[in-house]
Steps between C-alpha positions, in 0.01 A plus 500: 500500500515759777625845405837592642504768763675821418838558660385818670220313674479613864332230716215599728650359819832666418317832482348437843836404650670805349222724636550355848876552477440857382288580807771358725744755356272790588625743761317715754477786250316279253252372755440855624356605163263202493361533852507881504273499196278202586434543873334848475271388218395186688418700814309765304307235305390312814398825668310610190304176474416495869401865498277471192327187636453603862506878542165676505640818337709319238343684207603837637873430464488247216681726252784583739547136600499383138757764403725399790467132400589577137802704609631217718444256212701718261780537754507121542539444126785752480677329791446163332659640184810596698504153660470333158783714363725393788423134426572550130830671575608210720435263211702719265785535747459878490475597865570870433282678244491865394246711688163557344451858373214711624307458176544124531359507853192687377454248220539215747219629722265591215559175310431284805185694582383484139570131439401354837184706531349258247644181651208410728218497248711375206627208709141427599386496137799282406419254779141476376622430146771275658707470181694833507543497880866390497603757239322787677640401839854485358456836325427689822794342679731576206384861493587525868844337477625661176391856587826632647733345236289653221484848653867489604589465130281796404194298391138598537179333613436381145837321498422340836164382367665343193768317700251371756267382225788326321621326815153367588522278187830346614451124554122494570506136612751585772289802594197279561713264708636791704146624570385154613796458736462854635128446559567180693782667694282798591216270611733302725641820650149627574392169655806500725444858613125455554545174691787637709306817585189303593694261725682792665176684577337186638802401712526850646199421715667187640835671555394839632158405637336805341221492243523664160252563223602189309476264798154637581378479141685245280294611198730802477765273346296495179415869511614736227730686739698194605522360147598839358773554760653153445485545122675837531781347706527215249533752216784676681683168542435335161523818290884520486519146362255596223711806411818291501348244260398764248831685541677177397263465203564860391877451527507188285240638261709808426818291484370318192593810297775657708678184618537656844462168682813365322692817588403459865623141496829609344549770760435258784732240347783754447518587869763239587688535819873582506575171670343306213711688245818437700416132525443470128825684429692269736360191333596635159859571607532160669391309191735700271815494719833358358484197730155413376613553141801269550279236650259528214785507246633150582271266317398189682573162355181371349386162625277268308202372702256243366139516632240230450188660340266252674637583843486871422131479400419300812684747720318795341165323543568425867598858568192643325272278710606681816250736665725799436453470123134391489387853416680474167326179398195527268157426644272229370207573270246521783696767686561699186128498434427614855752783461324615185167505683638691796442424867141624497411306184657181637314547829164547326568202271572275801178616668304432180648149473420434867136611459468290185634193680254549788212539253608186317514299824155622609358418157646151511357446849142589399542318171590182690196546726237572236640293214639217711327402822164678439474370145570143610243528780230624265578226252472241773175654625325538167672217311572746222758282328425391153589147596631305794838341528391221269440751222119443485296809426264644762129405484206740453392415854825639636449823305148534646630454854762770438228744383284425806794561733561840340135597563514382863815702566335813359188448716722449806686827432173695461357349818813586694487862378129531599574352844783746561282792389217403738744456785642846430149651503425341838810653661407777747616850404815622662436687819591861454783607722401724780563861424816620663439755772566855399817646648464756772584844365643774716399817320742705710803307364709627210538143370136472390460432126178510298560143378445358850121505456255521214302812422181379673693405815654848518152654466366271774793593724437869431136461606607325821738784586228757426259321731770489770560872464856463363452732204869545420554125461180474298640760260814295446298183444295679234818622326646149509175374344552745213859381454388137511238567233751669268753225566246229411428682173878513433497877479768523768749252648473488878838500677605591852788714376272730295357827623158640424659738252646199318150354467366828361776517236459133412124538452563808285726289279273195472168686477593783267163479325299524825550853618201497739627185673842658544341813648285302745794295623714813531234665719468179702876485560526869588218478755650190659851651525364815663307303761742212564834681481376852574283675760162487324217354707312192382123552516198299397447733205857437380445123526172525306675702228787252500260205458308670217827585329604136533178386333558743214856363456359146493241594237766665279750216553254236377419681176 
């Protein structure tokens, strides 16, 4: 027997619908607090990541940039607390609230900085453990939404911590469902934004006729910058819905003790219009007027009517068979059983029955072949019956013939296998496909990638350019040979969108235990950048040093 649901059970989809309705009631002031706190942090975060990954002097201003990023993060959490308080006040029907004292404002800022400074790494640990993820995620949202109500009543950070911790245990099954729906919703929002942005950037070339970085290099659509920007925009769009869902959960969680949800319903129900009251009063006076009382005071003469019970039952049965009343009729046993299973259980049961029926039909088909026709053919061939139709038993001669036929069939199978093997050995080997011609490489082009040729081909091309007197192109061919060697050893990933500095950092990450290799490649890259992008002359001595350095990199890379 299934346990009965509690009367204060708040369905998951009802929570989502109420959160959507709550966001529709938000005014410009409410949205200002969300975007005024989120937009600066998103811009600072994207600039910080790009600066730390690309700038050559990033380490010199790392501390200042990190402090500025932390400040914008703290300001965002304070603005989110104000936004969550506005949502909670709309649910309570309390549009006007007393102002927060100065001490409460200080506690709001310090509590948000203290609590949310641990959110990143605690959420990461909770996601690794997986089990406490929902509770931890709900705790941080509760601490953000309940901050202003707690401090407005004179509470402290300890009181906020207790209330947030208590609310994160409210209906854990619903909390997991909310997280699953929010994750799917956020993923769909990001896919829409990423796809729309990509199509817009690609169509700009067709509409305006001008090239952009994305039309020249489509690989930028999977770069960290593009993905980070689209994820940031998705967070700004999907974040209010997340706050609204947890504001609804906090409201109903606290109402279990205070009964505030019932008081809100009473207040909304008591706001009847004056026209409705006048109408009710008019109906009351009309029904209690003297004329109505006189009409009701004269009793009507009772009349005796005789009804046939059989006709009455038939009439009731005919009426109940109409389509209007079919929803009141009980279902048969099969439908009741399907309702108990649920739509997903019934669907899986039907699939299982269908697969079983197909398996049964296939089994019967092969059973008829092997046990029917094939068995009868073998019996007719070997005369394996114990007796003929007359009921006489088989003779020893017949048994000997059956044994000889078995031996002959075995010899025939072996001979056929030997014949096929000899025929396979006599087949000429497959002619190797002619090697595809190497693509022509223009060393002056910026679209040249080290993966176009192998390491030996780059070295051969470098020698050809040296013999032709084109020392600058020979230098680039030698550098591309070094990149091709490191790419073949999977020490770096060759991509057109990467710079030489990216390759140096990537090798430093993947070859942390090979300091000499990292130093040789750094010197190789520095010398190439000075000659190719700078004003340094390319001489024979530089090429000889470059080639020796390449050989040393190869010897270290193969260890």
